[in-house]
Each structure stands twice: as structure tokens, then as C-alpha cells.
C-alpha positions in Angstrom: 15.3 25.8 -6.8 12.0 25.3 -8.8 8.9 26.5 -7.4 5.2 25.2 -7.7 2.3 27.3 -7.0 -1.3 25.5 -6.9 -3.9 28.1 -6.6 -7.7 28.8 -6.6 -8.5 25.1 -5.0 -12.1 24.7 -4.0 -11.2 22.9 -0.9 -7.5 22.1 0.3 -8.0 19.1 2.7 -4.8 19.4 4.8 -5.1 16.4 7.1 -2.8 18.4 9.5 -3.1 18.6 13.0 -5.8 20.9 13.2 -7.5 18.7 10.2 -8.1 22.2 8.5 -10.3 22.2 5.2 -9.3 25.6 3.8 -11.8 26.8 1.2 -10.1 28.8 -1.9 -6.8 27.2 -0.7 -3.3 27.4 -2.1 -0.1 25.4 -2.0 3.3 26.5 -2.5 6.2 24.2 -3.3 9.9 24.9 -3.7 11.9 21.7 -5.1 10.5 18.8 -3.4 9.0 20.2 -0.2 5.8 22.1 0.8 6.9 25.8 1.5 3.4 27.4 2.4 -0.2 26.3 2.7 -3.2 28.6 2.9 -5.5 30.7 1.1 -5.2 31.5 -2.5 -5.0 35.5 -1.5 -2.5 34.6 1.4 0.1 32.9 -1.0 2.6 34.2 -3.4 1.3 35.5 -6.7 3.5 33.4 -9.3 6.1 30.3 -9.4 8.1 28.8 -12.0 4.8 26.5 -12.7 1.2 27.8 -11.8 -1.6 25.4 -11.7 -4.8 27.2 -11.5 -7.6 25.0 -10.5 -10.2 27.8 -10.9 -12.3 26.7 -7.8 -13.3 23.4 -9.2 -11.0 20.7 -7.8 -10.6 19.0 -4.3 -6.6 18.9 -3.3 -5.8 16.4 -0.6 -2.5 14.3 0.4 -1.6 11.6 -1.6 -2.8 8.2 -0.4 -0.9 5.7 0.8 -0.8 1.8 -0.1 0.5 -0.4 2.4 0.1 -3.9 1.2 0.3 -5.3 -2.5 1.8 -7.6 -4.6 2.8 -6.3 -7.8 3.6 -9.2 -9.9 0.0 -10.5 -9.4 -1.1 -8.2 -12.1 -0.1 -10.7 -14.3 -2.5 -13.5 -12.9 -5.7 -11.7 -12.6 -9.1 -13.8 -12.5 -7.4 -16.9 -13.1 -10.3 -19.4 -14.0 -9.0 -22.0 -11.7 -8.5 -19.6 -9.0 -11.7 -17.7 -8.9 -13.8 -19.6 -6.2 -11.1 -20.4 -3.9 -10.2 -19.4 -0.3 -6.9 -18.5 0.7 -4.9 -21.6 1.0 -6.6 -23.1 -2.1 -6.0 -20.0 -4.3 -2.5 -19.9 -3.3 -1.7 -23.6 -4.1 -3.2 -23.0 -7.4 -1.4 -20.2 -8.6 2.1 -21.0 -7.1 2.8 -23.2 -10.5 1.7 -20.2 -12.4 4.0 -17.8 -10.4 6.8 -20.2 -10.9 7.1 -18.9 -14.4 7.7 -15.2 -13.5 10.5 -13.6 -15.3 12.4 -10.6 -14.5 10.6 -8.7 -17.5 7.3 -9.9 -15.8 8.5 -8.5 -12.4 9.4 -5.2 -14.4 6.2 -4.8 -16.2 3.7 -6.0 -13.7 5.3 -3.5 -11.2 4.8 -0.6 -13.6 1.4 -1.7 -14.6 0.5 -2.1 -10.9 1.9 1.2 -10.1 0.2 3.0 -13.0 -3.5 1.7 -11.6 -2.4 3.0 -8.4 -1.4 6.3 -9.4 -4.4 7.1 -11.6 -6.6 6.0 -8.5 -4.7 8.7 -6.0 -2.0 6.8 -4.6 1.7 8.4 -4.2 3.3 6.1 -2.0 3.4 2.2 -2.3 4.6 -0.8 -0.3 4.8 -4.0 -2.2 5.4 -7.3 -1.3 7.6 -9.7 -3.6 8.3 -12.8 -1.9 8.7 -15.5 -4.9 11.9 -15.3 -7.0 11.9 -17.8 -9.7 14.3 -17.9 -12.8 15.8 -14.7 -13.4 13.9 -12.3 -11.0 15.2 -9.9 -8.3 13.5 -7.0 -6.4 16.2 -5.0 -8.4 13.7 -5.1 -11.3 10.6 -4.1 -9.4 12.7 -1.0 -8.0 14.0 0.0 -11.4 10.5 -0.1 -12.7 8.9 2.0 -9.9 11.8 4.3 -10.0 11.1 5.1 -13.7 7.3 5.7 -13.0 7.9 8.0 -10.4 6.2 6.5 -7.3 7.3 6.9 -3.6 8.4 3.1 -3.0 8.8 0.9 0.0 10.3 -2.2 -1.7 9.8 -5.5 0.5 12.3 -8.2 0.0 9.8 -11.1 0.8 10.7 -14.6 0.8 9.5 -18.4 1.2 11.7 -20.9 2.8 9.6 -23.4 4.0 8.4 -25.7 1.1 5.8 -28.5 1.1 8.4 -31.2 2.1 9.0 -29.3 5.4 5.2 -28.9 6.2 4.9 -25.6 4.3 1.9 -24.5 1.9 4.2 -23.7 -1.2 5.9 -26.3 -3.6 9.6 -26.7 -3.0 10.5 -25.5 -6.5 9.6 -21.7 -5.4 11.3 -21.5 -2.0 14.8 -20.0 -1.3 17.6 -21.0 1.0 17.7 -18.9 4.3 21.3 -17.9 4.0 20.7 -16.8 0.4 17.6 -14.8 1.7 19.5 -13.0 4.3 22.6 -12.5 2.1 20.3 -10.9 -0.5 18.4 -8.7 1.9 21.6 -7.2 3.4 22.5 -6.2 -0.2 19.2 -4.6 -1.1 19.2 -2.5 2.1 22.7 -1.7 1.5 22.4 -0.9 -2.0 18.8 1.0 -1.9 17.9 1.9 1.4 17.1 5.5 1.9 16.3 6.9 5.4 16.4 10.4 4.6 13.6 12.8 4.4 11.9 12.9 1.3 13.3 9.4 0.3 12.0 7.8 -2.7 12.9 4.3 -2.2 13.1 2.4 1.1 13.8 -1.2 1.7 11.5 -3.6 4.2 12.2 -7.2 5.3 9.4 -9.3 4.7 9.5 -12.9 5.1 5.9 -14.0 3.5 3.7 -15.8 6.2 3.7 -18.2 9.1 3.1 -21.1 6.9 5.9 -20.3 4.4 9.3 -19.4 6.4 10.8 -20.7 9.8 10.7 -18.9 13.1 14.4 -18.7 12.3 14.2 -16.6 9.5 11.8 -14.4 11.1 13.8 -14.0 14.0 17.2 -13.3 11.8 15.4 -10.8 9.4 14.1 -8.7 12.6 17.8 -8.7 13.8 19.2 -7.7 10.4 16.4 -4.9 9.8 17.0 -3.3 13.2 20.8 -2.7 12.4 19.8 -0.3 9.8 18.0 2.9 10.6 14.4 3.1 9.0 14.4 -0.5 7.6 11.0 -2.0 8.6 9.4 -5.4 9.0 6.5 -6.9 7.3 4.5 -10.1 6.9 0.8 -11.9 6.6 -0.7 -12.4 9.9 -4.1 -14.0 10.9 -5.5 -13.8 7.4 -8.2 -16.4 7.8 -9.3 -19.1 10.0 -6.9 -21.8 8.6 -4.0 -19.5 9.2 -4.9 -19.4 12.6 -5.1 -23.2 12.8 -1.9 -23.5 11.3 -0.3 -21.6 13.9 -1.7 -23.6 16.6 -0.9 -26.9 14.9 2.7 -26.0 14.1 3.6 -23.7 16.8 1.2 -24.4 19.4 0.3 -20.1 19.5 -2.2 -18.0 18.1 -0.6 -15.9 15.3 -0.5 -12.5 17.5 1.5 -14.9 20.1 3.5 -16.2 17.3 4.4 -13.0 16.4 5.6 -11.8 19.6 7.6 -14.9 20.1 9.6 -14.1 17.1 10.3 -10.6 18.1 7.7 -9.2 15.5 5.8 -6.4 17.5 6.9 -2.8 17.5 6.8 0.6 15.6 9.0 -0.8 13.1 6.5 -3.9 12.2 3.1 -3.9 10.3 1.2 -6.9 9.5 -1.2 -7.3 6.4 -4.7 -8.5 7.0 -5.2 -9.2 10.7 -8.6 -10.4 10.1 -8.4 -13.0 12.7 -6.3 -11.3 15.2 -7.8 -12.2 18.8 -8.9 -9.1 21.2 -5.6 -9.8 23.3 -3.6 -9.3 20.5 -5.1 -6.2 19.3 -4.6 -4.8 22.8 -0.4 -5.8 22.4 -0.4 -4.4 19.0 -1.7 -0.9 20.5 0.6 -0.9 23.1 3.7 -1.6 21.1 2.7 0.3 18.2 2.5 -2.5 15.8 0.8 -1.6 12.7 -2.0 -3.3 10.4 -2.7 -3.3 6.4 -6.3 -3.3 6.2 -7.1 -5.1 2.9 -10.9 -5.3 2.7 -11.5 -6.1 -1.0 -9.0 -9.3 -1.0 -10.4 -10.3 2.0 -13.9 -10.1 0.9 -12.7 -11.9 -2.5 -11.0 -15.0 -0.5 -14.0 -15.0 2.0 -11.5 -14.3 4.8 -13.9 -12.3 6.9 -13.8 -8.3 8.1 -10.7 -7.0 10.1 -12.4 -5.2 13.2 -10.5 -1.9 12.3 -12.8 0.0 14.5 -11.8 -1.9 17.5 -8.3 -1.6 16.3 -8.3 2.3 16.0 -10.0 2.5 19.7 -6.8 0.2 21.1 -4.3 2.8 19.3 -3.3 0.2 16.6 -1.9 1.8 13.5 -4.1 0.9 10.6 -3.3 1.7 7.0 -4.9 0.4 3.7 -3.9 -1.8 1.2 -5.0 -3.1 -2.1 -3.4 -6.4 -1.9 -2.1 -8.3 -4.7 -4.3 -8.0 -8.1 -5.0 -11.5 -8.2 -6.9 -11.6 -5.3 -8.6 -8.1 -5.3 -8.5 -8.2 -8.5 -8.0 -4.4 -8.8 -5.6 -1.8 -7.6 -7.9 1.3 -7.1 -6.8 2.7 -3.7 -9.5 5.1 -3.5 -12.2 2.6 -4.2 -10.3 0.6 -1.7 -10.9 3.4 1.0 -14.7 3.2 0.2 -15.1 -0.5 0.7 -13.3 -0.3 3.8 -15.7 2.8 5.2 -18.9 0.4 4.3 -17.3 -2.7 5.3 -16.6 -1.3 8.8 -20.0 -0.3 9.0 -21.4 -3.9 8.1 -19.1 -5.6 10.4 -20.4 -3.6 13.5 -23.8 -3.5 12.2 -23.5 0.3 13.2 -23.9 3.2 10.8 -21.8 5.4 13.1 -18.8 2.9 13.0 -16.6 4.8 11.4 -16.9 8.4 9.4 -16.0 9.4 5.9 -13.0 11.6 7.3 -11.6 8.4 9.3 -11.2 6.9 6.4 -9.6 9.5 4.5 -7.2 9.9 8.0 -6.4 5.8 7.2 -5.7 6.5 3.6 -3.2 9.2 4.4 -2.2 9.6 7.7 -2.7 6.2 9.2 -0.5 4.7 5.9 2.4 7.2 6.7 2.4 5.9 10.2 2.6 2.4 9.4 5.3 2.8 6.8 7.2 4.9 9.5 6.8 8.3 7.5 6.9 11.5 9.2 7.3 13.4 5.7 4.1 12.4 4.0 0.3 11.9 5.1 -0.6 15.6 5.4 0.0 18.8 3.6 1.8 21.5 5.7 5.4 23.6 5.4 8.3 21.0 5.3 6.4 18.1 4.3 6.9 16.0 0.9 5.1 17.6 -2.2 2.7 14.9 -2.8 -0.9 15.6 -3.3 -4.0 14.6 -5.7 -6.6 17.0 -7.0 -10.1 15.9 -8.0 -12.5 17.7 -10.3 -15.7 18.7 -8.3 -17.6 18.7 -10.9 -17.8 15.0 -12.2 -21.1 13.5 -12.2 -20.6 11.6 -8.8 -20.5 14.8 -7.0 -23.5 16.0 -8.4 -25.8 16.9 -5.4 -23.0 16.4 -3.0 -21.3 19.9 -2.8 -22.7 20.8 0.5 -20.0 18.1 1.9 -17.3 17.6 -1.0 -14.9 15.8 1.6 -17.3 13.1 2.8 -18.4 12.5 -0.8 -14.8 11.4 -1.7 -15.6 8.3 0.3 -19.4 8.2 0.2 -19.7 8.6 -3.5 -17.9 6.4 -6.2 -14.9 8.1 -7.2 -12.7 5.9 -9.4 -9.6 8.4 -10.4 -8.0 11.5 -10.0 -7.2 14.5 -12.3 -4.0 15.3 -10.9 -1.0 13.8 -9.0 2.0 15.5 -7.7 4.8 13.3 -6.2 8.1 15.5 -4.9 6.7 18.5 -6.6 6.6 16.6 -9.9 3.4 16.2 -12.0 2.9 12.1 -12.4 -1.1 12.8 -13.4 -1.9 15.3 -15.8 -5.6 15.8 -16.6 -6.2 12.2 -15.7 -3.1 10.8 -17.9 -0.2 9.5 -16.6 3.2 11.6 -17.6 5.8 8.9 -17.1 4.8 6.1 -19.0 2.8 5.1 -22.2 -0.2 3.5 -20.8 -1.3 1.8 -24.0 2.1 0.2 -24.5 2.4 -1.2 -20.9 -1.3 -2.6 -21.1 -0.2 -4.3 -24.3 3.2 -5.7 -22.5 1.2 -6.7 -19.4 -1.2 -9.0 -21.5 1.1 -10.6 -23.5 3.1 -11.8 -20.5 0.2 -12.9 -18.7 -1.2 -14.9 -21.5 2.2 -16.5 -21.9 2.2 -17.4 -18.3 -1.2 -19.0 -18.6 -0.3 -20.9 -22.0 3.2 -22.3 -21.2 
């Protein structure tokens, strides 16, 4: 099995149980897993592949993105949706998304993954919930497998259109038996629950205002028949979301989730900006996770999720960039910085959260939300997913007394190296698995066609 040695690391940020930060650190990888962690002097002197970082780079676990809509990369900054809140933003964009094709799913997935990889993400979950024309989740899975990212593909769905009181137009919803049949097919075809797995499947009915309670219950029942298949949806994103739940179900969102069996360690919800205090307690007691998406929540004026309160009550919290039509970016390391600043603003407390706590959310927190015990920190037996960032970049000038905190305090936009399963996918700031310029051209062509047709 091939070996890899990364040596002379300025600071190796392990995120292990002791939260060790090792000066002059090194990693030794065999095949796709970490075999040794320590100082350069302690580890083997050579390997099949050696990366000498010459004391000039920070190395840390790859970041984990727990909520995204890759296809929305095709509809960034649509003029008619620039100044809308959530529901108006959705109703403006549904007719454009109805033009999505299999090629669009494939290209947008690679474009979104490329942006994530360049900003330090090594594992991502994506929520594809609209399947017009010839679109399938298979197109997205193939695209991400080819670019080399560790991937949790969410089989999203919408089944309650306008005629039944839902938000989406009837033209973009599916029949529930078809959704469940395809969900089972995807699990049996692609889901890999083994350690170091590169592809897993999640079942993800879109939201309380686009699916029935029956679909929520049946999806939960199906997911729990298969080891490692998790459940994901949007919940309590803004005040209109809460009003919809009260008017249609007679319950606030957290109680709605509980009523359909969507609390537990195998469930995580996106946003939860307007989650009640009582629901936060229930989430903490049941291990129900939250994907925190600060930039999207600001963009749509939804509010600021109370992540300090969630963490204090043992709610698993990870980061999500959300869709690139509501962010309108997919930069995960910048999302971490935004989460850090917003937590302090929300609580009007400069000590509400620390830089290192945000790094934990971006790595360990995301791993827990996705149910992974093989990513999120660097130790023997863990997947060889890690990133390296040059300490000599201008953003770190004057911050070398605490470069770990500087990763969050200072505006770092990209990484220099990224390894996933021991394979180099970003090399000196460039992707190794796709030709980025061509990918950008394809994305722009498809996006323009969707807006003009």
C-alpha cells in the first residue's frame, strides 16, 4: 500500500481528544488512513510520497460542509431574487430551477465541489430536492466521485405543490410512491457504510412546506432499515416557516419534527434559526443535529441561529454554506469566520464563542452531524483528510503569536494543499482533478441558458 509523509509542519492542529497543536509536526499515511501523528523527528524519515512543508504551513483536518444545494450554483445573484426573503426567494426561483437538466446537475455539482475544495472542505453533504426533466441524483454522485470529494448525497424531494397548500409549483413536485422507490434504489446502489467510505446516502424530504407528514414518516422508516442512512431537512429557517407550521400542523417546527419521528442521533436539520428553547433542549437530549448556515441566513434576513445556546445544551452543530443562490458563495473557511463573528453579535458578547470552538464546529462538529467517526480530527486510524495553509500569506502578517486563532480571526480565503483519503486534490492552490477554467465556462453557459430560455 502506498505511503505518504507530510513533514516539517509549522503547527499540526490535530483536533484530537487532547486538542494537541504540535509544532514541527508530521503525518504518516498508509493507503487512505493516518498511521502516525507526531513531530517530524518522531516519524519515519521517508515514504513513497513526501511533502516537505519547510516549517511554513499549518495543517488541520479537512473542513466538513453539512448543508448545500449544489445545483443553485447555476442561479447566483438572480436580479429578481436579490432582495427577497425566503418564501419570495423560493417562489421567484422555482420556475428557473424547473429548467434544470442532467447536464446542469453534473456541472453545477463539480463547480460547487471545486469551490468547497479550494476553501478547505474535504467532506460535503448536498441536498438535491428538485428533479425536473432528466435529472437524477446519480448525475450528482458521479460528478462528485470524479472530482474526489468525500460525499453525503441527500435524496431530497418535494411532493406538496401549490394545489395542496404547499409552496412549490405543482410542476416541480413528485409523487410520493416514486420518491420512496427511488430513495430505496439509491440507498441500495450507492450507500457505503464502511469506514473511510467516500459515498453515503441521506433521505431528505425538503421542508415542512413542500412535503407531507406521511412522506416524513415513511422516509424515516425507510432510512432506519439501512445502517448509516441518515435523515435531513430544513427546519425553523425563519418566522414564516414557524407560521406555516402553526397554521398547517398546529405545532411549532420542533414539535412538528418530533411528531413525525425526526428527532434522534441519525437526524440533522438545516438552519434552525427560529428553534424554540424547549426544542433546543429536546435536540440536545436526543442528539439531533443542526447545520448552521450564517451567510444564507443573513442574505435572506432570516435571523441568527442561537448556536451558543445549542452548544451549551449539547446539540451537535456543524457548518453549512447552504445553496449558492442564497449565500451566494461556497467558501467554507469564510463561513466559519462569519459564524464566529455572528455568534458574538447575536449575544452581544465578545466571549460568546472562541476561534478554536468554531474550528471544532467546522471539523469535529460537522463529522458528528454527519455520523462519521473516521473524519474531523487527525489521529492514527482516521481517514487521511487534511488541508495545509501557508503561514507566510499577507493575512497572517503580525499574527504569528497565535496562528491557530488567526485561521478564524483573519480573512483566509483558500487553502494551498488538500488531501482526501491520502490523495492530493489541491496542490499549491490548484485543483488536480478537474480543469477549473473549462468548468467555469460550462457553468456560465448552462446558467445563462436557464435564465434566457
